[in-house]
TORTI-38297 format. One line per 8 residues: number of its first residue (from 0); for each residue x, y negated, z of C-alpha. Coordinates in steps of 0.001 Angstrom, whole numbers, plus 500000, padded with zeros to 6 digits. Layout:
NUM> X/Y/Z; ...
***
This chain:
0> 140548/257084/549755; 139685/258298/553280; 136966/255650/553515; 135357/256832/550279; 135395/260441/551485; 133926/259357/554832; 131098/257389/553191; 130326/260241/550771
8> 130192/262651/553718; 127964/260239/555642; 125557/259815/552723; 125417/263573/552145; 124791/264178/555858; 121970/261660/555985; 120407/263141/552845; 120568/266682/554173
16> 119302/265622/557591; 116345/263814/556071; 115369/266733/553832; 115689/269159/556750; 113163/267095/558701; 110554/267305/555944; 107760/269628/557025; 105295/271536/554950
24> 101858/270025/555593; 099156/271939/557453; 101299/274873/558607; 099984/275049/562200; 096419/276087/563040; 094530/273949/565526; 091019/273770/566928; 088819/271572/569106
32> 088225/272614/572704; 085901/271413/575451; 087566/272548/578628; 089069/275949/577843; 086351/276915/575349; 086931/276571/571623; 084109/274573/570008; 083894/276579/566776
40> 081984/279842/567230; 084390/281805/565029; 087661/280641/563496; 086711/281617/559948; 085548/279608/556934; 081962/280340/558028; 082527/279074/561585; 080062/276541/563017
48> 080837/273722/565447; 077958/272591/567651; 077855/270846/570980; 074939/270140/573304; 074277/266457/573873; 074574/267114/577619; 077989/268811/577373; 080656/267783/579861
56> 084378/268364/580093; 087536/267304/578364; 087642/267272/574569; 091051/268241/573180; 092574/269398/569920; 095151/272120/570434; 097218/274488/568396; 095845/278007/568611
64> 097211/281514/568808; 094766/283627/566826; 094269/287360/567224; 091466/289799/566448; 090284/289696/570063; 090757/286062/571117; 091724/282552/570125; 093909/280934/572735
72> 094800/277257/573126; 098557/276673/573083; 099607/273003/572907; 097578/269774/572765; 098088/267516/569758; 097238/263882/569038; 093901/263119/567390; 091446/260334/566666
80> 087674/260462/567043; 085042/259219/564626; 081262/259600/564546; 079199/260317/561417; 075723/258829/561748; 072996/261328/560766; 070670/258723/559283; 073126/256909/557026
88> 076111/259254/556729; 078304/256363/557811; 081570/257373/559441; 082951/254973/562048; 085825/255187/564498; 084861/255883/568080; 087967/253983/569159; 091250/252749/567731
96> 093027/254926/570314; 094901/258120/569616; 094000/260777/572164; 095374/263996/573596; 092221/264359/575717; 088995/262408/576094; 085919/263023/578271; 083397/264523/575858
104> 080495/262892/577697; 081949/259459/576794; 081931/260375/573102; 078461/261945/573293; 077097/258766/574918; 077638/257045/571556; 075954/259845/569553; 072381/260762/568714
112> 071032/264239/568008; 072129/265220/564505; 075221/262990/564468; 078601/264610/563996; 081764/264054/565982; 084652/264042/563506; 088157/264789/564756; 091143/263526/562781
120> 094667/264831/563247; 097399/262201/563052; 100153/264613/561974; 099952/266566/558715; 101670/269580/560270; 098345/270539/561879; 095413/272048/559995; 092040/271407/561644
128> 089516/273139/559378; 086611/272838/561852; 086825/269116/562462; 083130/268173/562400; 081035/268949/565481; 077242/268738/565200; 075543/267126/568205; 072489/269179/569259
***
């Protein structure tokens, strides 16, 4: 009888532990940064992401603390990089790697004017609404 009670308790514990780990998707805001500067001009639905072809620095995706006066990077998160070709609209992976940071000049070396750098989060907890960056 004790074994049955133990196994029932174990099963209940595992079930509760598993459901407690479930996260609501897209509950944390994040944004792309080059150095300490956020790429999107304003973190609103109308925000635009553009980057000069000669830009240098480290490209990251980070959670953000948003206020009426500033948008501050908090913690880096994992992301993948893809490039959308302007001429064909084809989206291809820049690399199979998952990044926390990547030199932006390395990514831009594979882009032409009008292409878009597309950033993909690898964890559904993070919303990245401005994930396409137009190369100028």
